[in-house]
C-alpha positions in Angstrom: 65.5 -5.0 92.5 62.9 -7.6 92.3 61.0 -7.6 95.6 57.7 -9.4 97.0 54.6 -8.0 96.5 54.6 -6.1 100.1 58.2 -4.5 99.8 61.2 -5.6 100.9 61.3 -9.0 102.7 58.0 -9.8 101.8 56.3 -13.0 99.7 55.3 -13.0 95.9 51.8 -13.2 96.4 49.3 -13.3 93.2 52.1 -13.7 91.0 53.0 -10.1 91.9 56.2 -8.3 92.2 57.5 -5.0 92.9 60.7 -4.3 91.1 62.6 -0.8 91.6 66.1 0.8 90.3 68.6 1.0 92.8 70.8 3.5 91.2 68.9 7.0 91.1 71.4 9.1 92.7 72.6 11.8 90.3 70.5 10.0 87.6 68.6 12.4 85.5 65.0 11.7 85.7 64.8 11.0 82.2 67.5 8.4 82.4 65.8 6.9 85.1 62.6 6.2 83.7 64.2 5.2 80.3 66.3 2.6 82.6 62.9 1.5 84.2 61.2 1.4 80.6 64.1 -0.9 79.1 63.6 -3.4 82.3 59.9 -3.6 82.4 59.9 -4.5 78.2 62.6 -7.1 79.2 60.5 -8.6 81.5 57.3 -8.7 79.7 59.5 -10.8 77.2 60.2 -12.9 79.5 56.7 -13.3 80.5 55.9 -13.9 77.3 58.1 -16.5 76.5 57.4 -18.2 80.2 53.5 -18.3 78.8 54.4 -20.2 75.7 56.4 -22.8 77.1 53.5 -23.1 79.7 51.2 -24.0 76.8 53.6 -25.9 74.9 54.7 -27.9 77.5 52.1 -28.2 80.4 49.0 -27.8 78.7 47.0 -29.6 80.8 48.4 -28.4 84.1 47.6 -24.7 82.7 44.0 -25.8 82.4 43.8 -27.5 85.3 45.2 -24.7 87.6 42.8 -22.1 85.8 39.9 -24.4 86.3 39.9 -25.3 89.8 40.6 -21.5 90.5 37.4 -20.7 88.9 35.8 -24.1 90.6 36.9 -22.5 94.0 35.9 -19.0 93.1 32.8 -19.9 92.5 31.6 -22.5 95.4 33.8 -21.4 98.4 31.6 -20.2 101.2 35.1 -19.3 103.4 38.3 -17.8 101.6 41.3 -16.4 103.0 42.6 -13.3 101.3 45.9 -15.0 100.6 44.5 -17.6 99.2 41.5 -15.7 97.0 44.5 -13.4 96.1 46.4 -17.2 94.5 43.3 -18.2 92.9 42.7 -14.7 90.9 45.9 -14.5 90.1 45.2 -18.4 88.1 42.5 -17.5 86.6 43.8 -13.9 85.4 46.6 -16.3 83.7 43.8 -18.8 82.2 41.6 -14.9 80.9 45.2 -13.3 79.4 46.1 -16.4 77.8 42.9 -17.0 76.4 41.6 -20.0 78.1 38.6 -18.1 79.6 36.6 -15.1 79.0 35.3 -14.2 81.8 35.3 -12.5 84.2 37.8 -9.8 82.3 40.9 -8.6 83.3 40.0 -5.3 84.2 36.9 -7.2 87.0 39.5 -9.4 88.0 42.3 -6.6 88.9 39.6 -4.8 90.6 38.3 -7.8 92.6 42.2 -8.5 93.8 42.4 -5.2 95.2 39.1 -5.2 96.9 38.9 -8.8 99.0 42.1 -7.5 100.8 40.8 -6.8 104.5 40.8 -3.1 104.6 38.7 -2.7 101.3 36.3 -5.4 102.8 36.0 -3.5 106.2 35.1 -0.1 104.3 32.8 -2.4 102.4 30.9 -3.7 105.5 31.3 -0.3 107.3 32.1 -2.1 110.3 34.4 -4.4 112.2 34.6 -7.5 111.1 36.4 -10.7 112.4 38.9 -12.8 110.1 35.9 -15.5 109.6 33.3 -12.6 108.8 36.1 -11.4 106.5 36.6 -14.6 104.3 32.7 -15.3 104.3 32.3 -11.6 102.9 35.3 -12.5 100.7 33.8 -15.8 99.4 30.1 -14.3 99.2 31.2 -11.4 97.0 33.5 -13.7 94.9 30.7 -16.4 94.2 28.1 -13.5 93.2 31.0 -12.2 90.2 31.7 -15.4 89.4 28.2 -16.5 89.2 27.2 -13.6 87.2 30.0 -14.7 85.0 28.3 -18.2 84.5 24.7 -16.0 83.8 26.2 -14.3 80.9 28.1 -17.2 79.1 24.7 -18.6 79.3 22.9 -15.8 77.7 26.0 -16.0 75.0 25.3 -19.7 74.4 21.4 -18.6 73.9 21.6 -15.7 71.2 
């Protein structure tokens, strides 16, 4: 069963889905794990094919989406969790497909978790309004993206 990011009835956010098996009663644990691994491999194959088609048939669109995501994340002063997650997912796709090298996939993955409201509240140590969360989120994303720009300039000057 494929569900949205936050389970049954939710939409997929940030290009992420939940995948779970429906039949577990009476099945040995090894069988459940084998079935899930088989499905995961099949999904990976579909993803690889989709990326190949995307690159072959819509390269300019792909580059544009990734560049726009990087630009928004680098310059926004207010950004909602939903928009940030979508732009980070677009950026992640670009990095995974070799269109960009920075930030790394691990940095993007940490950001996708860290930009969520509860994590921002924990980071700030105080209650924040929605606007304050959007400002903090945008500031954090700008800082990370600017670090990327500094690293790229260093590499060019070497």
